[in-house]
LUMTORVO-401838 format. One line per field, with one value per residue (C-alpha): residue number from 0; x, y, z. Coordinates in steps of 0.25 Angstrom, whole numbers. Example, Ala and Ser with C-alpha at 12.3 -4.5 7.8 and 13.67 -1.06 7.14 Angstrom:
BEGIN
i <- c(0; 1) .
X <- c(49; 55) .
Y <- c(-18; -4) .
Z <- c(31; 29) .
# end
This chain:
BEGIN
i <- c(0; 1; 2; 3; 4; 5; 6; 7; 8; 9; 10; 11; 12; 13; 14; 15; 16; 17; 18; 19; 20; 21; 22; 23; 24; 25; 26; 27; 28; 29; 30; 31; 32; 33; 34; 35; 36; 37; 38; 39; 40; 41; 42; 43; 44; 45; 46; 47; 48; 49; 50; 51; 52; 53; 54; 55; 56; 57; 58; 59; 60; 61; 62; 63; 64; 65; 66; 67; 68; 69; 70; 71; 72; 73; 74; 75; 76; 77; 78; 79; 80; 81; 82; 83; 84; 85; 86; 87; 88; 89; 90; 91; 92; 93; 94; 95; 96; 97; 98; 99; 100; 101; 102; 103; 104; 105; 106; 107; 108; 109; 110; 111; 112; 113; 114; 115; 116; 117; 118; 119; 120; 121; 122; 123; 124; 125; 126; 127; 128; 129; 130; 131; 132; 133; 134; 135; 136; 137; 138; 139; 140; 141; 142; 143; 144; 145; 146; 147; 148; 149; 150; 151; 152; 153; 154; 155; 156; 157; 158; 159; 160; 161; 162; 163; 164; 165; 166; 167; 168; 169; 170; 171; 172; 173; 174; 175; 176; 177; 178; 179; 180; 181; 182; 183; 184; 185) .
X <- c(-199; -185; -173; -162; -149; -140; -149; -153; -149; -150; -138; -137; -125; -133; -145; -154; -157; -169; -166; -151; -151; -141; -129; -118; -118; -104; -106; -97; -104; -117; -112; -101; -110; -118; -105; -100; -111; -114; -101; -96; -109; -108; -93; -97; -108; -101; -87; -91; -88; -75; -71; -74; -67; -55; -56; -57; -45; -37; -41; -36; -23; -21; -24; -15; -4; -7; -6; 7; 13; 9; 15; 28; 28; 26; 37; 46; 44; 47; 60; 63; 61; 70; 80; 80; 81; 93; 99; 97; 103; 115; 117; 118; 127; 136; 136; 139; 150; 156; 156; 162; 172; 176; 177; 186; 195; 196; 200; 210; 215; 216; 223; 232; 236; 237; 246; 254; 256; 260; 270; 275; 277; 284; 293; 296; 299; 307; 315; 318; 322; 331; 337; 339; 345; 354; 358; 361; 369; 377; 380; 384; 393; 399; 401; 408; 417; 420; 423; 432; 439; 441; 446; 456; 461; 462; 470; 478; 480; 484; 493; 500; 501; 506; 516; 520; 521; 529; 538; 541; 544; 552; 559; 561; 566; 575; 580; 582; 589; 598; 601; 604; 613; 620; 621; 628; 637; 642) .
Y <- c(145; 142; 147; 151; 145; 156; 168; 160; 164; 149; 142; 127; 119; 111; 116; 110; 119; 116; 106; 104; 94; 93; 103; 109; 123; 129; 142; 143; 154; 147; 133; 136; 136; 124; 116; 119; 112; 102; 97; 94; 87; 79; 76; 72; 63; 56; 57; 54; 39; 42; 52; 43; 32; 41; 46; 32; 28; 40; 37; 23; 27; 38; 27; 17; 28; 31; 16; 15; 27; 21; 8; 15; 23; 11; 4; 16; 17; 2; 4; 16; 8; -3; 7; 13; -1; -4; 10; 7; -7; -1; 10; -2; -10; 2; 5; -10; -9; 4; -3; -15; -7; 2; -11; -17; -5; -5; -20; -18; -6; -14; -25; -15; -10; -24; -28; -15; -18; -33; -28; -18; -28; -38; -26; -23; -38; -39; -26; -32; -45; -38; -29; -42; -49; -37; -36; -51; -50; -38; -45; -57; -48; -41; -55; -60; -47; -48; -63; -60; -49; -57; -68; -59; -53; -67; -71; -59; -61; -75; -72; -61; -71; -82; -72; -68; -83; -86; -74; -78; -92; -87; -78; -89; -98; -88; -85; -100; -101; -90; -96; -109; -101; -93; -105; -113; -102; -100) .
Z <- c(-490; -495; -488; -497; -491; -495; -489; -477; -463; -459; -465; -467; -471; -480; -489; -499; -510; -518; -529; -526; -515; -504; -505; -496; -492; -495; -489; -477; -471; -470; -467; -457; -444; -449; -453; -439; -432; -442; -446; -432; -429; -441; -438; -424; -429; -440; -435; -420; -422; -429; -419; -407; -414; -416; -401; -396; -404; -399; -385; -386; -393; -382; -371; -377; -378; -363; -360; -368; -361; -347; -351; -356; -343; -335; -342; -341; -327; -325; -333; -325; -312; -318; -322; -308; -302; -311; -307; -292; -294; -302; -291; -281; -290; -292; -277; -274; -285; -279; -265; -270; -278; -265; -257; -267; -268; -253; -253; -264; -257; -244; -252; -258; -244; -239; -251; -249; -234; -238; -248; -238; -228; -238; -243; -228; -225; -238; -235; -221; -226; -236; -225; -216; -228; -231; -216; -216; -229; -223; -210; -218; -226; -214; -207; -220; -220; -206; -207; -219; -212; -200; -209; -216; -203; -197; -209; -208; -193; -195; -207; -198; -187; -196; -202; -188; -184; -197; -195; -181; -185; -196; -187; -176; -187; -192; -178; -176; -189; -185; -172; -178; -188; -177; -169; -179; -183; -170) .
# end
């Protein structure tokens, strides 16, 4: 018995009509369920090697990417640790610089205070020396004035005395002269 492929309830994807050879059944309603079973089976059979090669290559690529990511992560962690170490050293250095700066400021402050005290002492000494000098100068001027006044008074007194002596002598001389004149006239 010959089964007519069009009227048949059993559908096949491929059929061999008498006298024509191998042909493709293009009726979608008849071939869809067979294609759904046959095509994936053929793909799995024929493409299994390609698919396994593709999956193996993909697996290697993903594992390589993971190894690279882990290496980059390790490298990043090392760099982070180094950066933290540098930061800690920088903090210690900054604290050291700050401490040295504070110490230097205190030393310079103390030096400035000591210098100001020295300047004040020198100024006080200079002031006292100037006062002593002016005091001696004033005393010397007073001595000179007293000496000059004493000399002037002594000269005045001596000139008055000498004037008195001279006047007494003149008077006595005149009296003596008058006596002589009177005595000769008599």
